[in-house]
N, C-alpha and C positions, 0 to 999 in steps of 0.2 A: 362658408360663413365664417366670418372673424368674429371671435368673441372680445370684448374690451372690459377693460378694467378702471375704476376709478383712482386717479393719483392727487395727492395734494398739489397744489401749484398756489404760489403767491396770488396770482390773478384770480385764478378760480379753478372749479373742478371742470377738468376736461376728460375726455374719453380718448384711451391710447389703445392701439392694437395689441393685443396679447398674442405672442407667438407661442405655439404649444411646442413642448420639447419632441424632438423626433427620436427614435430609437439609434439613429445612426450618430446622432449628437452624445450619445452617453458613451462614456468609456467604457471600454470592454476590458475585463481582467484576462491578461494573457494565460494561457493554458499550459505555462511551462509544467505544471505538477503532472500533467497527463504524459507529457514528452518523457518525463523523468521517470514515471510509472512503469511506461512502456521498455524503458531501457533498463530499470531494476527487475522487471520481469524476464527481461532476455539474458540479465546477468545471472539470476537465479537458475535458470534453465542450463547455462553454459557450466556453472558450478557443479549442479545436479550431475551432467554428462561427465565433466572431469572425474567426480569422485566414483562414480559407476565404472567408467573405463579402467581407472587406476586402482579399483576395488577397495577405494578409502570410506565408503557409505557406511562400514561396520567399525570404523575408528570413532568411538564417542567423543574423544578429545578433540578431533578434527572437525567434529560435526557443529562445533561452535563458530568456527570461521564464516560461513555463510550468513548466520545470523549476524554477526559484526559487520559484516559488509552490508547486510540488508539495513541496518541502522544507520550506517555512515551514507549510504545512498539516500535515505529518506529525509536526513538531516541537510545533505547537500541540497536535495531537492527543495526545502523549504529556504534554505538561505538564499538560493537563487530566484526562487519566487518571490521573496522580500525585496531582491535587489530589482527585480524587473518592475517592481511597483515603486521603486524609490523609498523603501520603508514605508510605505503609506498603505500599512495592513495591521489589523489585530491580532492578538495571541489567538484568539478563538479562529479567526479566519486563516491564520497561517496553521494551525492544527488541523483544520478541515483540508486545507491544501496537501498536507503531507497525508492525512487519511485517505484521501482520494488517490494519491499515488500509491499508497498501499494497496487499495482495492483493486487498481488497474494491475499492479504486479503480482497480486495473488490470483486475480482472473487469469491473466497470461500463464501463470506456473501451473495452476490446476488444470487448466485446457491441456497443457502439455503433458502433465503427470498421468491424466487419463489416458490420453493417445499412448504414452510410452507404456504404460501398464498393459494395454491391449496388445501391443506390438512385440514388446518384450517380456514373455511370461516367466523367463528364467530369473529376472529380477525377484518376482515373488518368492520363488524356490530358495535362492539365495539368501532372503532376509529370513525366511522360514529356518532354514538350517542354521543361521547365525542365531536365532533365538532359541532353538533347541538346544545349543551348545551351551548359551547362557543359563538355561533351565538345567542341564545336567552340572553344571558347576556350581549352582546353588544347592544341588543334592536333592532335586525333587525325583519322585517315583516315575517309573516309566509310564503308568498310568495317568499320572498329573501331566507329564510331558505331552502324551499322545492327547488327551483331551484339549489342552491348551493350543497346540499346533493345529488340531482340526478344527477349532473355532476360528483361531486366527486366518487359518486358509478360507475358510467360507465368507468372513469379513474382511479379508484383506484390502480391497479396493475401496471399501467404506472408510475403513480406519486411516488409510493411506492418505486418500483425500480430504476425509474430514480432519485429520492431524495436521495437514498441511495449510488448509484454510484457518483453523484455529491458531496454529502458533505463527502463521504470518500474520494474521491480523492481530494478535497480542502483541507481538514484536513490534509490527507497525505503528500500534495505537501508543507504546512506550516511547518508540522513535520519535513520532509525531509531537508528544508532549516535550521531549527532549530538544527537538528542532525548533519548536515555534520558541521556546525559552531562548535559544541561543540566536536566532536569527534578529538581526538588526531592524528593530520595529520604530516608526516614528509616525502613527496614524495622525493624521488632520481630524480636526473635530468635525462632527457631521455636518454643522451649520457652514463651514468652509469648503466642502464639498459640491455644494449647488452652483 
């Protein structure tokens, strides 16, 4: 059944067939943010592995490098996503693309981290030993140290995974705000998109 619409004509009103819009006709947004999110997750895993292999995970100064790389990759994601749409995107949509890439990267990284913690229990022992040394340096008593380490040992996986999720999402949110501001945007008005 074809629906019809009235249109003005100098002669008279007449019926003109109405062509419904098909889903295939709509312009699909490229999923560049998903590709970059997966790439970012893999890069985070490689950095984690390098830090573990070379024993750098206890160096707090070098701990900022993965966070900076994470921010740069999210910003690059948004810049390339805006380019793929020829700048026809709003600040909010660019922020969303960056945050979706952050979620993808965080998901991949967290799955890896859980598997790593299950397969390499030595990592937990190394971290706990490092924490014990820091407590001794602070001058804490042996009882306080043992209580703290005992608690950390019981909840290590929860803290590691929870910390990774929260820190990655916060850093990704900040990166998404920055990237959405930096990326070149020239959105067409809503009426011009039809």
